[in-house]
N, C-alpha and C positions, 0 to 999 in steps of 0.2 A: 575545421573538422575537429570533433571532440574524440578523446580517447575512450576506450571501453569503460574505464573507471569513472570518467566524467558522466557517461551515460547512466551508470549505476546510481551515482550520487544525485544527478539532476532529474532522472526519469524513473528508474526502477524503484528505488526506495520510496519516493513520494507516491508512486503508483500503488505500491503495496499498502502504504498507510491509508491512502484514499480508499482503496478497495475494502480494507478492514473497516474503516469508519462507515462507509456506505452500507456494508453488510450488517453492522451492528445497528445502525439507524433503521434499516429495513426490517430488522427483527424487533423493533420497538424500543430500543435503548435510546435515552435522551442524548442529545449532543453533549450536554454537560457531563453525563456519565461516561460517554465515549472518551471525552477529553481526559477524565480521570483514569480510565482503564488503559488508555494508550500513552499517558503521561505527555500529552501535547496540549497546547493552549486551546481554549474554546474557539478562538478565531481560526486556528488551523483546521479544526474539525469542520467548522462552517465552510471553509474554502474547499476542503476535501469533498464534503457532501454536495456542495453546489456546483462542483466541477470546475472550480477556478484554480485548483492546485492538484497535481497528480492525475490529471484527467487524460493525458495524451499518451497513454500506454494501454495496450490490449494484451492481456495475459492468456496463455493457452488454458484449456479447460482444466488440466491437471493442476496447474498453479492456482487457478481460481478455487478449486476444491481444497487445496492446502490452506488458502487464505480463509475460506469458509470454516474449516475446522478450527483454525486459530481464533476466529471471531466467536465461534461456539464456546471454546474453552474460556475465553475472556468473559463472555456473557454469563457462563455458569460459575464463575468465580474460581475456576481451577487454577492451581499454582502454575503460572506461565512465566517463563523467561522470555519476554517479548523480543528482546534484541536477538537472542539465540534463535528463536523461531523465525524471525524476519530474515536472519542470515541464512537459515536453512532454505527458506522459500526462495531467496535471491540466488543461492547456489543452484537450486533445482531449476530455476528459470534460465540460468546461464548454461547449464548442461556442459557440453563439450565446446560450445561456441563461445565467443567473447561476449556477445550480447544478443541472444536469440529472441528478443522481444520486438514486437512491431511498435515503432514510434510513430504516432500520428503526425501528419504534416502540419496541422494548424498549431504552430508554436506561438505562445504569447510573448516570449522573450523574458518571462518572469521565471525565477527559479521555482522548482517543484514545490 
């Protein structure tokens, strides 16, 4: 059994990154540009977009809206502290519970 902190590191944060990457690509941003905006490797973006990494989490609608706003800010070139915004999203996702997100059952055994 994993601790709530492990769930955050292995599931929630990769899920947030994947959702941001998918949202940016959906809006027409190239994977290379997504990589630059998010300060992750192009390979990580490819895995996020293809559903190989960060795919096994489902966020509530309010969290998806926060992620969408972050993607919009990144896309518009607004000054964004990505780490701070991701932390805010993660805190909001957790709320009063330890880890109130739905983790899908089909685990790959690979880290987020």
